[in-house]
N, C-alpha and C positions, 0 to 999 in steps of 0.2 A: 779691560775694564770697560764698564759702561758709564760715561758721562753725558749726562741731559745737555741737549744742544744750548741751552741759554747758559751753561757755564755754573750753574749753581745746582746744588742737591739739597736735601733735605737736612736740617743739623743733627737728626738722629743717625741719619746714613752717614753723614760725614764722620761721627763719632765710629760709626761700624769700621767704615777704611782705617781710620787714625788706629783701633784695635787690630785689625788684620797686619799693617804694615807692621806694628811693634811685633806680632805675633811671628811673622817670617823672618824678622831680623832676629829676633830671638832663638828661633829655631834654625838658622842658619841657611836660611832658604832662599838667599836673596838669589840665587843665578836662577831660579824658578820663575820668576815674576820680574818685570819692569820697576824694580822699587826705585830708581833714580826719577823715573817719570811719575808715578804715584808720590814720592815725597814731595817733588817740587810742585805738583799741583795742587796736592794736600796744605802745603804752605800758604800757597794764596787763597785757596778755600776758608782754611781756618782764620787766616787774618782778617778776611771779610765777614765771616761768622761772629767773630767775638765782639759783643757788647763793651766799648770802651768807656761810657757813661756810666760809673760806679754808683750813681744815685740810681741807676734803674737794677742794679743787680738784686735787691732783696725780692723784687719779683721774677716770675720766669724769664730768664733772660741767658743767654751763651756767656758765661764769664770765661775766662782765660783756664782758670781750673778744670773746666770741662773737658779741656783737651791737651793740658799736660801738667805735671806736677813737679818736673824738675829742671833745670837748667840745661841739663844734657837733654833736653828733649828740641826735634827739629823746629818745633815752634816757638820756643821760648825767646830768641834772639829778637824777632820781631816784634814780641808784644811783652818785651822785659819790665816796661814803664807800665803798663796797666798790669802785669801781674804782682809787679810791688804795691800797686795802690789795693790790690785784693788780699796781699798777705797782710798788710797794715789793718784794715778792716777786719780779716779773719781773727788778728789777735786779739783788736778790741773787743768783738764781739764774743769771743771762744766759739766761733764758727768752724766746722771742718767742712770742707769743699772735696770732693770726688771728681776724677776724670774718666775718660772713657778707655 
């Protein structure tokens, strides 16, 4: 895996890695890749990428739902409170979010 020296990657690249990890897990190919390392690294990067100020969500920002859509996600636990805010706002507005 290529990780930038700064420790940060662009949000769309981050979404691609999230999709890749889910695909590897679903295909039961975890013995072919260092998924423990990837999951650990992604948890930190996703937590850093999520915009926590819900007032900024109506404009282009990285909402929790950009990275996960289920409590079963590895990203859910650290972001549970902000996801609950997003869920309440979605129900009020009728909006549907999608994730990578």
